[in-house]
N, C-alpha and C positions, 0 to 999 in steps of 0.2 A: 506494497497498499503506498501511496507516494506521501511525502511529504506538506505539510500544510506548513507553509511560509506564508508572513507577512513582513513585506518590505517595505523601507523608503529610502531613495537616493540620496549618496549625500549632498549631494546637490541643495534641497530643499532645507537640510541644515540649516541654522543660522551658524554654528561653530560644530565640528566632531571632535568627540573627545573618546578616550580611552581607557582600559584601567593598568592603574602603575602600580607598585609593592613598593607600600610604604615600611618603615622600621621595621614594622611587628612582623612582615611576613604577608600580610593582609592584604591584599589589591583593591582598591579604590579609584572611582573617576576622576581624570582630572585636564590632563592637553589634548590640542587637537591630534587627531589620525597625520600621520605620514600620506603625502603626496605620493607615495615609495610601493602604501602597500597592494598584494596582492588582488586580482581585479577580482576577485569573488568576493573578494571583502567590499567592494568600495558601494552596497547597498548594506542595509542593519537589519539584522532580524527586529521586530517589534512586536511588542505582547498581544496579546490574542484582544487584553483587555484595554488595549490604549493602539487601535491601530495606523494615528496618525501622532502617535508620539507627541503627544500634546504636554505628557508629564517629565519630557526631558531624558527620556532613559536610555542607560548606558548596558549595554550588553557586559556582561562579568564574563569573559571568557576563560576565567582560570576551572570555571567550575564546568561553564554551560557544554555541552556536548552534543550533537547530531548522530556519534555511533553509525559516520559514514565511512570509517574503513572496517577493514580485515579481521579490528582485534580492538578490543579496549583498551582505550590510552592509561596505561598504568600510571603516568604521570598526575594525573585527574583524580585517578577510584582508584582506592583499596578493595581488595575482593575478599570477604571472607573466607578462611580457613584455608587462603595461597599460601605453600609455602610451610603448612601448618601452621600460619598466626591468625588469632583470634581478634579480634576487637571490643571487650568487653563480654562478650559474650559467644555461644558458637547457636544462636539461635533459640527460637522459643520451643523447648522440647514440650510433644515427642522428636518435633522435625530437630533435623541440625541443617545446620548451613555447608554446602560442600564444594570447594572451586569450580569442579566440576560441570556447576550445574546453572554459571553464569558465561554468558558470550554474547558476541556480536555476529548476528545473520541480517542481510537483505535493508543492511541500512537501520538495524534498530538492537536496543541492549534487552536481550531474552533471559529471565529468569525463569527458571524449569521444575517447577517437583517431582520427583519421581518416587514410586513404591522399590525399596533398593534392597532387597533382602541379605544381600551379601557386602552391604557395606560395613567400615568398620565405625560404629558407634561409638562416643568419648561410652566406654560403657562406666557404672557410678554415679556419670555427672548427670546434670541437669538444669532448669530452672522453675524457683515456686514451685517443687514440690515435685514437679516432673521429671521423668529422668528421657535421657535422649532414647529411640526407636523404641522406648516401651511406654504404654499405659495402662495403669489398675493393672497390672502384672499380662497386659495383652501386647503381643509385638506388634508396632505399629511402623516401620520400615521407613522412613518418610527422610528422604534429604529433600534441600530449598537451598537456596540463594540469595546473596547482599551484599550491595556495594554503598560505600562509604565515601564522599568526597574528601579530597585530602586536605582540600583549603575549607573555611568558613568565610560566613557574611556577614556584616552588620544591616540589616535593614534591605529593604528593596523587593521587588516584586519575580516570585518563581513560579513556572510553569512546565508540564509536561503533556506530553499528548503520549496516550496509553493506554491499554486493553489487558482485564485482568484476567488474571487464570480461571478458567470454569470448572473450579474444582473448590471443593470448602479448606481451602487456601484464604491466608492474605495475599493481599497485590496493596503494598503501602508506598505511600509517599510522605517523607516527615523528618525533620529534622528536630536535633539537640545542639546543645552550648550549655553554659553551665549553668547548672542547676534551674534547667528549662528543657521544654520538649513543647515540638507543636508538629501535632500530625495532620497535616493537607487534606490528606484523606485515607483512611481503611476498610478498604472493599472486599468481599469476596462473591466469587461468581454464581457459588452453588453451594449454599451449609448444607450439610448434610442433619442437622438438631431442625427438627418440624416445629411450628408454634412460634410463638412471640419471641425470635431471637432479635439481638440487638440489631447484627447485621446481617440485611438480606441481599438479594441479587440485584436490589434496583435502588440501595442506602448508598447515599455519600455520607461522611462521618465525619468531622471535622474535632482536636482536642487539643487540648493546651494543659501539659503537666506540670507540676511543682516539685521538683527536685533538689528544692533545699531539703538539707540535715533535720529529721533523719529518714526523708524519702522512703518511708513507707505508705505502700499502698490504700487507699486509693490517693493518687496522687493528682486525678483530672482535677481540672477547676471552673475551665469553662467549656465549651465549645457548642456544634450545633448537626445538625441532623435531616436529611433532606428524603425523600421519597421523590426516587426521579420516572422519566417516561420510559428509562428501557433499562436493559440487566445489561452492568459494566461489562461482562466477558462477550458479549454482542457484538462490539463495534468497539469502534477507536473513538475518542473526545476530548479535550483539551481540558487541563484543568488547573486553576493559578489560586495564588496567594498572593497578595500584597500585604506586606507587612512595616508598617510605619513606624514609629516611635510611639502613638502611643494608641494604635489602632489596626486591625485585622479587617482583610475584606476579601472575601471566596469568589472565585468564577469560576462557571463551568461554560464553557465554548464561547469565551469574552463578556459573558451576562452576569451583571453582578448575585447570587445568591445568598450570602450573608453577608453582616458586618457589624462590629462589633469595638467600643472603645476603651482605653484604658478607665474613664470615669467611670463608664459602666459597670465594668469588672472590680474596681478599686483593688482592694492588697494581692487580691488573685492575680494581679498585670505579673509577667516575671519572665516576660520576652523581653530581656534588654541587651543582651552578649551575641557576640557572634552564634553562626550557629553552620553545623555540617550536615548536610543532605544524606537522606538514608534513601535508596531503593530496596527491596524487600520482599518475602513472601514466607510466611509462618503457619502454627497450626495455633489457632483458638480452640482450644478443645471447650470451650464453652458454645461456642457452635453448632458443636458435633467433628467428628475427625473424618477426613477424607480416607475414601475406601479405596481398595486397587484398581477397580476400574475405574475411576475417575484420573489416573494418574497414567505419564506424565502430564501436566497440565503445567500450559507457560503464561506468564507472567512482561507481557511488551510495550517498550518502553520506545517510541520514536523519537524522542527529546529529550535532553531537561535544558533548562532555559533559565540564566538568571539577571535580572535588570538590577540596575543601579542607580542612583543618582550622581550628579560632581556634588562633591564634597571639600569647601574650600581648608576648613578645618584639618590643619597641619599634625593633630594628635590624635591617638587613638581615643576616639567618640569615649567608648565604653569605660575603659579604663581610668583616662581622664574623669570620668563621670561617675567616677568610683563604685561602678556597676557589677566588675568581675576582675578577673584576671587582665593581663597585657599577654597576648599570644606573641610567640616566635615559632611563625610558620614554616620556617626552612628546618629547621627541627622537626624529626619523628615525632609526630603522636605518641603517646605511649599508649599498651596494648590497653591497661587497666586503666585509661581514665576516665572513669565511669561523671556522668554530671556534677555531682554533689560534690568530687572532689576537688576540696582545697589545696592542696600542696602542692608549695614551690617545687618547680621540675626546668629542666632545661626547655619546656612546650611554653609552660602558661608559671609566669609571675606574678605576685601581689606587693602590695604597697607594705614597704619595711616601716614598722613603727616600733619602737626599741619598748623594751620594757614601764622604762620610768615616764616616756610620754604615752605610752598606753594606757595610762590611770585618766588622762582625760584626754584623750585622742581616739579614736576611732568610726569603723565604717559602722554607719546603723541605714536600717530598710525601713520604709512605711510610715518617715518621723516629717521630718523635713526634708523637701526634695522638686528642685526645679524641672531635671527630668528624671525620667527612668522611675527606678525607686529607690536607692542608694542616695548617699552622700558623706562629706566625712562631718563628723561631728566633737565639737571640743566641748568641754563642760572646765569652767572654771574651778580653783580653789585647789588642784592638787601640785602644778608647777607655774614659772615665772616662763615657761616657755617648753612649745608641745612640736615636734618634728616627725611629718610625712614622708620619706624618703621613696621615689620610684626608681624599676631596677635600669642598670646598665642597656643604654640601646633602645633605650623607651624615647629618648625625643629624638626624629634628625633631621637639623637646619643646614641648607645651606647659608652661606655666607648671602647677609642681605640685611633687607628691615621688615617688622614684621610687630603684629601688636598683639599681643596676651589680653586675657579676656578670661574672667572668673564670675560667677555668681553666688553672693555673699548672704546669709538671713542671721539679723544680730538679736540677739531676745532683748527686752525691753531694759532688765538689770546687769547684761552682761559687762563685765571689766576688761575684757581682755583687749590690749591696744593695738597690735600691729596684726597684718596678715603679710611676712614677705613668701616670694618667690623667686628660687634662683636654680641656677643651671652650671652642671659638674663644673664646666669649662671657666665659668664669669665669676670673675672675684668681689664683686658685688651684686647684691640681688636684681633682676630683669624688672621686676615690678612689687611696690611697696603698698599696701592699703593702710590707712589710717579708719581705724572700727568705728572711735568713736564719732567722726563725721558724718555715717551714715546712718540714714533712717532704721528706724526700730521698727521689726516683729514684721518684713518682707523682703523678697528677694531683690538684692539690687545686681544690677551686673556692672561691674567695674573694667580699663579698659588700662592698658600700659602699652605705650609702642619702642620699641626696644632694638637696638643696632646686634646682629649676631655677626663677631670680625672674622670667624673664620668657621669653615666646616669641620667639624671633628667626629670620629667613630665614639662610639662608649658614651656617648650622653643621657645626661639625667636629670631628673627635676626633682628640691628640695621644697616643702612647706612649710614655714617654719611661723607658731601664733604666738606672741610675747603677749604677756598678762601681766598683772599687775601682782604684788607679795601677797600672797591669801584672796587669789580673785574669787567672782563669784561669777554665776551665770554662762548662759548656751551661747554656741554659735554653730552656723554651719559653713560650709563649702561644699560647690557642686558645680559642673559644667565649663572643667577648665581647656579652653582654646587656643591656638595659636595658628594665626592668619597672617599671610603674605603682605604686605602694606604696599 
């Protein structure tokens, strides 16, 4: 089946843009495309939800894939079980991920589920009380497959054109990041359990899960479920989700089917950190087990496309908004990196707050925040100075003039004097803000222009708050940004 592609010639765009790699390894839209680009890229793929590109969308080519080659692009995708490596889990038991079930054929990614009694299942291992290859003492020798994008992204519009497997196996398009999960859809072409099952052949179900510790189910916080006019295993359709800073929109064949805002769901809004895309099939035992005569069955994905909007902020928005870790995607993602993991490693790093500073300085969620749900909170009375330090290589600037901005909330009785922001390479702070002169009880955006004299590697930021002896009161800092002047 041929791909359905919406194209817009570059000549009608006011300014072309492409994806560039930042200091954290994550890609972001930046500068105009070179005139020497390949001829087939002289047109831009566009979202089905916005075919005239009124949103100024830019294709993220680090994640997007047309599956037009002879094999899967391993620079973009991790295949579960390949070379014996599994990321987070081996699949939802009793089914187990097996790499031979993932392949590219006819311009599509195919994930096949098979009945394989001779497969060497991970004996004695399992998930949520079930074991691989067995269910309630009976053999269920089902293998399936999964791929995971090697890059993560923060906010954008993601889209696939796909057809579900015609069996009691899920066909799922979902994403996870630090302490969060978004299921754009979980489909099942032919559940074997009769009656009022959660997902039927004509069900479109989306979910958002909160993976903050202790990360114990039920983790689903909100979502939606729609009855379709067709069976998802009978024909291809285009499924999309627009993920904004404070909203979600779900699309079917370019038409809006559901939307929700952060304001509506309140503290259940968790989608504030970069996410990776998953495409997989699993057994949901509560939907019934697949039968031998249903298999093999194949989940087919025509393409995966992710678009984002141009970003002028040169810092990692999630990290410098205190939402979660900064990612170093040039490093391999640890295979045991579950969403609730808050440990420093080569792939992810967090703000360093020493023991003394931690008496009065900490990241907090759902108290005061300008964006997202987290902020940096200072409580007086413990120290005359508290400091938070970002990891090395978290700031990546060229020589030039810049503007730093931050949002500060000072409570009415706070005695704190000053917020200073410095870089490792500078002898003096690049910005100092007098807290006593700020309005109280509201978010105030403060600015400071600075000159960066030379490009250096290993750069990082330090935030210092000074207070009076035996000071009191509270302040919050959020949404630190640096833009080119």
